[in-house]
N, C-alpha and C positions, 0 to 999 in steps of 0.2 A: 644766637650765634655767640660763639665764644672766639676771644682773640688771645693769641699766644706769641711770644717773642722767643723764637729758639736760636741757638747758636750752632752753626756748622762750621767747622774748621776756623773758629775764630771770628766768623762773619755773622752778625745778627739778622735775622729774618723775622718778619711779622707775618702770622697766618691768622686767617678768619676761618673758622671751622664752623660749618652748619650742618647738623645731622638731618639727613634726608629720610632714612630709615634705621632700623636697629643697627645694622653693620655698614651702611652706606653714608657717606659724607661728600660735601663739596668743600674743597680746601682752596681758598683764594690766597695768593701771595701778594705782598705789598708791592710788587711791580706790576699787578694787574692781570697775571695769569692765573687761571682758575683750573682745578682738576677735580674730576669725580674720583673718589677713593672708596675702596671697599677692603675692610679687614678681613683676610682669610687666614687660615691655618691649614696644616696638612690634614686635619680632620673636618675640614669644611669651613664654612663661614664662622667667623669668631662671634661669641656671645656679645650682648649690649655692653658689657663692662669692658669690652677691648678698648673703648675710648680712655679708660683711666690711665693707662701707662704713658699717654701723651702728656698729662698734666705734671707729674712729679719731674720730668725732664725738661719742662718748659717754665720760663719765667712769665708770670701772667702780665700781659700788657695792660694799659689803662683800659677802662671800659669803653665800648663803642659808644658812638653818639647816639642820640635818642632817636634820630630818623632810621627807618629800616633801610638796609642796604639792598640794592637791586640784586637779584640773583642772576647768575649766568652759567651758560652750558659750555663746557669744554669739549673740543673734539679729541680723538684719541691721541693726537699730537700734543694736545694741551691748549690749542688755540681756542680762544672764546668764539662761539659760533651764534650765540643767542643771549637774549635778555629775558629773563622770567620775572613774574610778579613776586616781590618779596612777602607780601601779605595779601589777603582778600581786600578788595576795595572797588573803587570807581575810577575810570580813567576821565581826568579833568581836560587834558589837551595833549596833542601830539605835535612835537615841534620839529619832525623830520618827516620826509617822504622817501619812498623807495628810489634808490638811485643817488640818494644825497651821500656825499663823503663826509664822514664824522671823525672827530678826534676824541681821544680818551678824556673822560670827564665832561663831555658835552652833554647838556641835558637833552634827552630824546623824548621822554614822556613825563607829565605831571600826573600823579595819581593820588587820590584822597583815600586815606585810611585812618579810621578812628577820629574823623572830623578834622585832620591835618592834611595839608597839601604837602606831598613829597616828590621833590624833583628826582627821577630816575636817570643816571647818567651813564654814558657809554663806557663800557669796561675796556675798550680798545679802539685803536684808530681802524678805519676800514670804510666799506661802503654798506649802506643800508640795502639789504637784498629784499626784505618783506617787513611790512608793518602789519602786524596781526590783530591790532585793536583800533578802536575810533573813540573820540571823545564821547562821553555819556555811557559807555560800555561798563558794565560790571564784570570783573575779573576775580578768579579764585587764586589762592596761593599756588604758585609755580606754573600759571598760565603763561604761555608763550605771548611776549610783547613785541620783540623785535629780532630779526634774523639778520645776520652780517654775513659779508664775503670779504675777501682780501682785495685791497686796491690794486 
């Protein structure tokens, strides 16, 4: 995952950009909103180098922390609807259950990856619609962990 600080209309924004496929990215803003982004041109999907124009126009922010960030899934309107595994690993514990009201930043799941325990936090306020994992379960990168709905 790469982090950028960009400026739009004189206002700085921090973006976390995670490449999902050659031309597809998950872009998370510092306000917690996440978007699935695909680079396209009139000739079809852009080549892998399409991400290069982002860097010159952006000031690189400090490197991310050593713990992996939880991945989230955005709806077409941009509202985060699910939390996905940032890396393969094992679920150590699940701190919430379906129907619980959660706040942004609240620990939902603790996952062990590379012999480190990583708390995965809620990317938004809302209600837990579904817990898709249980303690002891092994998950792959991008596996669905928690699904949300609006309060």
